[in-house]
N, C-alpha and C positions, 0 to 999 in steps of 0.2 A: 590514508583514508580516515576520516573522522569516525569515531565510535558512535553507534546508534544504540539506544536503550531498547532492548527487545522484550517482548512478552513471551515467557517460556512455559507457563503453567496452562494445562489443558482447560481447567475450569475457568480461567480468565478469558481464554479464547471463546469458549462456549457462551460465557456471559455477554461478551461483546456481540457475538453472532445473534443471540436471542433478544437482548435488550437494546442494542445499538441501532443507529440509523445507517442507511446504506445508499450507495449510488453505483450504477452500472455504466461502464464505458465499453469501448470496442474490444479492448484487450484485457482489462482488469475490472474488478469490482472492489470498492472500498467499503469497509464497515468502520464506524467510528462511534465513540462514546466519550463524553466529557467526564473527567475525573476530578473530584474536589481535592484529592490528596497530592496530585502531581503538579510539578512545576514545568517539567519538560514533557514532550511527547514520547510515548512508548509505541513501538512498532512490531508487527509480525508480518512476514512475507510468506504466503502460502502458495505452493505449487503442487498440484496433485500428481500422484504416480501415473495416472492415466495420460498425463501430458506427454511423457516421453521418458527417455533414459536419464540417468543421473547427471550426465554432462549437460543435457538440455535444461533440466530443472535448475541446476546450479547457475547456468548462464542467465536464465530468466530472473532468478533471485538477485544476481549481481546487477543486472540491468535495472530492476525495480529499485534496488537500494541506491544506485547511482542517480536515478531519476528523482528519488525522494531527496537526496542530499542537495541537488541543485535548487530545490524549492524550500529547503528547510528553514531558511531565514525569513521567508515570506509567510510561513504558516503560524497560525495562532497556537499557543502552547497549552498544555494540560489535557491532551486528548490521548486515548488509547486508539490506535489505528491498525486495522487489518487490511493488508493489500493482497487480494486473492486473484490468481491468474485464471482466466477462462480457458477451459480445455477444449480446443477446437483444432482440427487438422490444418486449417488454413493459416493458423497463427504461428507456424513453425519458423518462418524466415522474417521475424520481426526485428526491428532495429531499436536502438536506445531512444532515438528521437520520437518514434511512434509511441513508446511507452511513456516518455516524458510528456508529450502533448496530451495523451489520454489522462494521465494522472493529474496534470495541471488543470485540465478542463473540469475534472470531477471535484477537485479541491475548490475551484472557483465557483462551480454550481452550488456546492454545499456551504459556501460562505466560511471556509476554513482558512482562507488567505487573509492576511492583515490588510493588504491593498491589492487591487486588481490591475493587471497589465492592460 
């Protein structure tokens, strides 16, 4: 699996949440902010404890990471991106395809793709 550059500092996450732009989908919400210093994208996948137990949260994180990696070559570079899972009971039996479609649609709406399918 390819390595993703992650956002680890709490103040960086808060800065993106307050100053960045956002888009809501069916399963996820993305927050993003352009960075002048970065060459590549940096990512953070957030799943709340209210979503479920640790097995479910890690599964969702894995699915979000895989969905991002399929679109990574199509994305514009130099962004800080937060991918946040929506906590709803009906979202428990979600598939990777559903998350991929939702994420791709949000990236397309916000003009983060180099070219559109």
